[in-house]
C-alpha positions in Angstrom: 0.0 0.0 0.0 1.4 3.3 -1.1 0.6 6.6 0.6 0.5 9.9 -1.2 1.8 13.1 0.2 -1.7 14.2 1.1 -2.3 11.0 3.1 1.0 11.4 5.1 0.0 14.9 6.0 -3.5 13.9 6.9 -2.4 11.0 9.2 0.3 13.1 10.9 -2.1 15.9 11.9 -3.9 15.6 15.2 -7.6 16.0 14.9 -9.6 18.1 17.3 -11.7 16.2 19.8 -14.5 17.0 22.2 -12.3 15.9 25.1 -9.6 18.3 24.0 -12.1 21.2 23.8 -13.3 20.4 27.4 -9.7 20.3 28.6 -9.0 23.7 27.1 -12.2 25.2 28.6 -11.3 23.7 32.0 -7.8 25.1 31.9 -9.1 28.6 30.9 -11.7 28.6 33.7 -9.2 27.3 36.3 -6.7 30.0 35.3 -9.4 32.6 35.6 -10.6 31.6 39.0 -7.0 31.2 40.4 -6.2 34.7 39.2 -9.4 36.1 40.7 -8.7 34.4 44.0 -5.2 35.7 44.2 -6.3 39.2 43.3 -8.8 39.2 46.2 -6.1 38.1 48.5 -3.3 40.5 47.5 -4.8 43.6 45.9 -6.1 45.0 49.2 -2.7 44.7 50.8 -0.9 46.2 47.8 -3.5 49.1 47.6 -3.0 49.8 51.3 0.8 50.0 50.9 0.5 52.4 47.9 -1.9 54.7 49.8 0.5 54.7 52.8 3.5 55.6 50.7 1.5 58.4 49.0 0.4 59.9 52.3 4.0 59.8 53.6 5.2 61.5 50.5 2.5 64.1 50.9 3.3 64.8 54.5 7.0 65.2 53.6 6.2 67.7 50.9 4.0 69.7 53.4 6.8 69.7 55.9 9.3 70.9 53.3 7.0 73.7 52.2 6.4 74.9 55.8 10.2 74.9 56.4 10.9 76.8 53.2 8.2 79.3 54.0 9.6 80.0 57.5 13.1 80.3 56.2 12.0 82.7 53.5 10.2 84.8 56.0 13.2 85.0 58.3 15.7 85.8 55.6 13.7 88.3 53.6 14.1 91.9 54.5 11.1 94.2 54.1 11.4 96.2 51.0 11.7 100.0 51.4 9.4 102.1 49.4 11.1 104.7 47.3 9.8 108.2 47.8 9.8 109.9 44.4 7.9 113.0 45.0 4.5 114.6 45.4 1.4 113.1 43.7 -0.1 115.4 41.1 -3.6 114.9 40.0 -4.0 115.7 36.3 -7.3 116.6 34.8 -8.4 115.5 31.3 -8.7 118.2 28.7 -11.6 117.9 26.3 
């Protein structure tokens, strides 16, 4: 019995089966539920740490601004007004 090239390709290919489809669906669902479970465990912890870091950074920035403000107030000298002369009120000519 002699096989043609088409027959060799046909016999070497795997055919899709119902069991293979069920396996693929099972793996997809298992992966989805595992990820969902892990997200419920770890996302609140991660979110809490992110919020804590942001609040610490905000507090540090507030402190630095207050320190800079007090330093600027202490080092600035009040500006003296220049006295140029008398104020003259001009009237419009029509």
